[in-house]
N, C-alpha and C positions, 0 to 999 in steps of 0.2 A: 504494499499499500504506500509506503514511503519510498524514498530513493534508495537504492542499495548502498550501504556502507562498506560492506565486506562481500567477496564471493562467497556463496554457500558452500562451494565445493572445496576451493583451496585456501580460502580464508585471506586472499590478497585484498588490500584495501582499495576501494573504488569509489569512495564518497566524493573525493576531490576531483573525479573525472567526470561526475554525472553533469554538472552545469556546462563545461565546455562541450561535451557531447551533445547535450540537448540543443544547446545554441547553434552549433553548427549543423546539425541534422535539420533542426526547425528552418534554417536558412536554405535548405535544399541540397546540402552536400550529401555525397554517398555515405551511409552509415559504415561500410565496411572501410572505405578510406580513411574515415575520421578515427576509427578504432586503431587502424594501423599507425596513423600519425601520432596518436595520443599513447603508443606504445602498449596497447592491450594486445598481447600475443597468444595467451591461453584461450582455447574455445570456451571453457566454462566461465571466465570473466567476460569474455565477448557476449556470451548468452545473457549474463546477469544485466549488463547494460542495455543490450539490443532489446530484450524482451520485457524489461521493467515497465510497469505502467503504474503511474500515480493516480490513484482513483479515490483518494481520501476524500475529496470533495463529493463524490457520487455516493460513498458509503455514509456521509455525515448526513445526507438527506433521509436516511432511515432511522435517525435517532429518535426514538419514542420517549414520551413522558416516563415509561416504566424503566427503560434502559438508563435514562438520566438519574432516577431515583436510585437505582442500583448502583450506579456509578459513584454517586455522592456518598451512599451507604457504606460501600465495601471499600472505596479507595479514597474518600474525602476529596474528590476531584469534581468541584462544580464545573459545568460547562453550559454554554449557551446552545441550545438546540435550534431547529429550523424556526420555531415560533419565538425564540429568544428567551423564553422562561427556563427556569432550571426545574 
């Protein structure tokens, strides 16, 4: 749901590559070329950057009053849901 910080397979740090990768791919560059130029050689790390989808905004739309109540009760983490109330 969030950007990958490390490769799930080999544990290599990838968090510092996320923004340059996304900026360049969004600008229309070829993802394969961008990964090569960023120095990402292992196919496991390439997979992490290439297939990562940040969909936290989409998941947040399904936040219900019950899940907010449980989050506050269990973790003491209030949050504003879609309606703005806790």
